[in-house]
N, C-alpha and C positions, 0 to 999 in steps of 0.2 A: 620569294612570292609573285616578284616581277615576272620570273619566268614561267610561273603557270599561268598567269594573265597572257604574256605575249603568245603561248602554246596555244591558248585557247581561241585568242585572236586568228593565230595562223592556220588554225585547221576550221576557222569557222564555226567554233562550238556556240552553243546558246546555253542561256542560264541554266536548262535541264541537264546538259550535258556537263557542266561543271557540278552542279549538284549532286551527280550519281557517281562521282567519282570519289576514290578514298582519298581522307584528309586526317591525317592521324591526329590525335589529341594527347596533349595540349600542344599546340603548334600556331604559329603566325599565320600558317596556310588555312587555319580554318577561317579565318576571315572573309578569305576566297570565297568558301563554301556559305558562310553566312550571309556574303552578300547575293550569292546566287540563290539563296532561299528566299531573298526578302524578293529578288527579281520575279521570280516562280510563285510567290505568294504562298509559300509554304514555312514560313518562319516560325522558329520554336522559342527563340531566346531573347525576341522584345516585348517588354511588358506592355499590356491594352491600359489605356488612360481607365481610373475608376470613374463610375456614375456617381454622380452630384445626387 
């Protein structure tokens, strides 16, 4: 997981670059993809608060 983050930093990747790379499921490396989705505003696995 650290290797993927280090590689992204070294190549100057932005969140969208990380988001568009392949992340196998189920693995811990998916957390890097989920973080990139959150930064890009395209997150799918975080629930929205219910309206009261």
